[in-house]
C-alpha positions in Angstrom: 0.0 -0.2 -0.1 1.3 3.4 -0.8 1.3 5.9 1.6 0.8 9.4 0.9 1.7 12.5 3.0 -0.3 15.8 2.4 2.0 19.0 3.4 0.2 22.2 4.0 2.1 24.8 2.3 -0.7 27.4 1.5 -0.4 29.7 4.4 1.1 33.3 4.4 3.0 33.3 7.6 2.1 36.3 8.9 4.6 36.2 12.0 7.4 35.4 10.1 7.2 38.3 7.1 7.9 36.1 4.4 7.4 32.8 2.6 9.1 30.5 4.9 8.0 27.5 3.4 10.5 27.7 0.6 13.3 29.5 2.7 16.4 27.6 2.6 17.9 26.1 6.0 20.1 23.5 4.9 23.7 23.5 3.8 22.4 22.3 0.0 19.7 25.1 -0.2 17.4 22.7 1.4 13.7 23.8 2.9 12.4 22.2 5.8 9.8 20.4 3.4 12.9 18.6 2.2 13.7 17.1 5.6 10.3 16.0 6.1 10.0 14.3 2.6 13.2 12.6 3.1 12.2 11.0 6.4 8.7 10.2 4.9 10.3 8.3 1.9 12.6 6.3 4.5 9.8 5.3 6.3 7.8 4.0 3.4 5.5 6.9 2.0 5.5 6.8 -1.6 3.0 10.2 -2.7 3.5 13.8 -1.4 0.8 15.9 -2.0 1.4 19.8 -1.8 -1.4 22.2 -0.9 -0.6 25.4 -2.0 -1.9 28.7 -3.5 -2.3 28.9 -7.2 0.1 31.5 -7.2 3.0 29.5 -5.8 2.6 26.5 -8.1 5.4 27.4 -10.7 7.7 28.1 -7.4 7.0 24.7 -5.9 7.1 23.0 -9.3 10.7 24.4 -10.1 11.8 23.7 -6.6 10.6 20.2 -6.0 10.1 18.5 -9.5 14.0 18.1 -10.2 14.7 16.9 -6.5 12.2 14.4 -6.3 12.0 12.7 -9.9 12.4 9.3 -9.7 12.1 9.2 -5.7 8.5 9.5 -5.2 5.2 10.5 -6.5 4.0 14.0 -6.3 0.8 16.1 -6.9 0.1 20.0 -6.4 -3.3 20.8 -5.1 -4.3 24.3 -5.1 -6.2 25.8 -1.8 -8.5 28.7 -3.1 -11.4 30.4 -1.4 -14.1 29.4 -3.9 -13.0 25.4 -3.5 -15.8 23.1 -1.8 -17.7 26.1 -1.1 -20.8 25.2 -3.2 -21.9 28.4 -4.2 -21.7 30.1 -0.7 -21.3 34.0 -1.1 -18.4 34.7 1.1 -17.1 37.8 1.7 -15.8 39.7 -1.1 -12.7 41.4 0.7 -11.8 38.1 2.3 -8.4 36.7 0.8 -7.4 34.4 3.6 -7.9 30.7 2.8 -10.3 28.8 5.3 -7.9 27.4 7.3 -6.2 23.7 8.0 -9.4 21.2 7.5 -10.3 23.1 4.2 -6.8 22.5 3.0 -6.8 18.8 3.6 -10.3 18.5 2.0 -9.0 20.2 -1.1 -6.7 17.2 -1.4 -9.8 14.5 -1.7 -9.4 14.3 -5.6 -5.7 12.7 -5.4 -5.8 11.1 -2.2 -7.7 7.5 -2.0 -5.1 5.6 0.6 -4.6 6.3 4.3 -2.3 9.6 4.4 -0.5 11.7 7.0 -0.7 15.5 7.4 1.8 17.9 8.1 2.7 21.8 8.3 5.3 22.8 5.5 7.2 25.0 8.2 7.6 22.2 10.9 10.4 19.9 11.6 9.2 16.6 13.0 12.2 14.2 13.1 12.6 10.7 11.8 10.7 9.1 14.5 7.6 11.1 13.8 7.4 9.5 10.4 8.2 6.0 11.4 5.6 5.5 13.8 3.1 7.4 11.7 3.7 5.0 8.8 3.6 2.2 11.2 -0.2 3.4 12.2 -1.1 4.0 8.4 -0.1 0.5 7.7 -1.5 -1.3 10.4 -4.0 0.0 12.3 -5.7 3.1 10.5 -9.3 2.6 9.6 -12.5 4.8 8.6 -13.0 5.0 12.6 -9.7 5.1 13.6 -7.7 7.9 13.2 -4.6 9.1 15.1 -2.2 12.4 15.9 1.2 12.3 16.8 2.0 14.1 20.1 4.8 16.1 21.2 5.9 17.3 24.6 5.3 20.8 25.1 8.6 21.8 26.4 10.3 21.2 23.1 7.8 23.2 21.0 8.5 26.5 22.5 10.3 29.5 21.0 13.1 31.4 22.8 11.7 34.6 20.7 8.4 34.9 21.8 5.1 33.5 22.8 3.6 30.3 20.8 0.2 29.2 20.1 -0.3 25.0 20.8 -3.3 22.5 20.2 -3.0 21.0 24.0 -4.3 17.4 23.9 -6.6 16.3 26.8 -5.8 12.3 26.3 -7.9 9.6 28.0 -6.5 6.8 30.2 -6.3 4.3 26.9 -4.1 6.7 25.1 -7.0 8.2 23.0 -7.5 11.8 22.4 -10.6 13.7 24.2 -9.8 17.0 22.6 -7.7 19.6 21.2 -7.7 22.8 22.8 -6.2 25.8 21.1 -4.0 27.7 24.0 -2.4 30.8 23.2 0.4 32.9 24.1 2.4 30.4 25.7 6.0 31.0 27.1 8.8 29.7 29.4 9.3 32.3 31.9 11.4 31.7 35.1 11.3 27.6 34.9 7.6 27.3 34.2 5.5 27.4 31.1 3.0 30.1 31.5 -0.1 30.9 29.2 -1.9 34.0 29.2 -5.2 33.6 27.4 -7.5 33.8 30.0 -8.1 29.8 30.3 -7.1 27.2 33.0 -4.7 26.1 33.8 -2.5 28.9 33.8 0.7 26.7 33.9 1.3 23.6 31.8 3.6 20.7 32.5 6.7 20.2 30.3 5.6 16.9 29.2 1.7 18.0 28.1 1.1 16.5 24.8 0.6 19.1 22.2 -0.3 19.0 18.3 2.0 20.0 16.1 -0.6 19.2 13.0 0.6 15.8 12.4 -2.3 13.9 11.8 -3.0 10.2 10.2 -6.4 9.8 8.7 -8.4 7.5 6.6 -9.9 8.7 3.1 -13.2 8.7 5.3 -12.1 12.2 6.5 -13.2 14.0 3.3 -16.9 13.3 3.5 -16.8 14.2 7.0 -15.2 17.4 6.5 -16.9 18.3 3.7 -20.0 17.8 5.8 -18.7 19.7 8.5 -17.6 22.6 6.3 -20.8 23.6 4.8 -21.9 23.8 8.5 -18.9 26.1 9.3 -19.4 28.2 6.3 -23.5 28.9 7.5 -22.1 29.7 10.8 -18.8 31.6 10.5 -18.4 32.3 6.6 -19.2 35.8 6.8 -16.7 36.5 9.3 -13.5 37.6 7.8 -10.9 35.8 10.1 -13.0 32.6 10.6 -10.6 29.5 10.0 -12.0 25.8 9.4 -9.4 24.1 11.5 -8.3 20.3 11.5 -9.2 20.3 15.4 -12.8 21.0 14.6 -13.0 17.8 12.2 -11.6 15.8 15.1 -13.6 16.8 17.5 -16.7 16.0 15.5 -15.1 12.7 14.6 -14.4 11.5 18.3 -17.9 12.6 19.3 -20.0 10.6 16.8 -17.7 8.4 14.3 -14.6 6.7 16.0 -11.5 7.0 18.3 -8.4 9.2 17.6 -5.0 7.6 18.9 -2.4 9.6 20.4 0.8 8.5 19.5 3.6 9.7 21.7 7.3 10.8 19.8 10.3 12.1 21.4 11.3 13.3 18.0 13.1 16.7 18.1 10.8 19.2 16.7 11.5 22.7 15.8 10.0 25.3 13.6 10.1 29.1 12.2 7.6 31.0 14.1 9.7 34.2 14.0 12.5 35.6 11.5 14.9 35.0 15.1 14.1 31.4 15.2 15.9 30.8 11.6 19.6 30.4 13.0 18.6 28.0 15.6 16.8 25.9 12.9 20.2 26.0 10.7 22.1 25.5 13.8 19.7 22.1 14.7 19.9 20.9 11.0 23.8 21.2 11.0 24.1 19.4 14.1 21.6 16.6 13.2 23.9 16.1 9.6 27.0 16.2 11.9 25.4 13.3 14.0 25.3 11.3 10.5 21.2 11.7 11.0 21.1 13.4 7.1 23.7 13.7 4.5 25.3 17.3 4.0 23.4 17.3 0.5 20.2 15.8 1.2 19.7 14.8 -2.4 22.5 13.6 -3.5 21.7 10.1 -1.7 18.8 8.4 -0.4 18.4 5.7 2.2 
């Protein structure tokens, strides 16, 4: 069975200030996505689906087509405002995409097999792709999805607060809910949250979502149904977004269970421009340790 990796790359990176998805971080000009794709291939994934805006398609094709030719099947899928809206009259002033759950929904025409979903600008680590591939091959079902959960302490930024989806997990390791917590930062040895919700302090090993999901194709009809409801209730709000946790919550309540797969893989990302040197340093360290070749696509294995 050919596993598919869907990469969410249509966001505009408002806090970062530029198109960080295609910025070079590796010594050979590699993007963060290159490392995710490399890890996915060696974990057994056979197809990559990029979710992008139409105006960026040429950039992505010119960058990745030569790098991935002969290594993995590749699809480029556009996420545009009108897609899957079924004629809904959204605001003419709106130019922001509908969010992550809508982005995945746009891949429905090219994905027919169990698939994983990741962000373009997050480094997830080899182990995360290995456990995701194992779940997709052995345990993924129309009534059983999964999320890869990271320890909160390893996902903070030294350059500002972050937002994280905090996982509530039952005694069987199943997801109960994902709560978006905002303004999370480490202060005086504690991880504090300033968003008006409780608790105001989170433990370092609290599992959080970094948007690494494992889905059966049953995701698509469910997401379409929920997106139609979302448009009727929030479609006239200029900045409303249809997030994956909204689909996950409905799935848990009515359709099945979501397993939380723990990983201690080293995560890092680029929320702020100031994060870039640390990302480059982390990649260089992994190369020195032999985890990746210095020129990523000069070898595969």
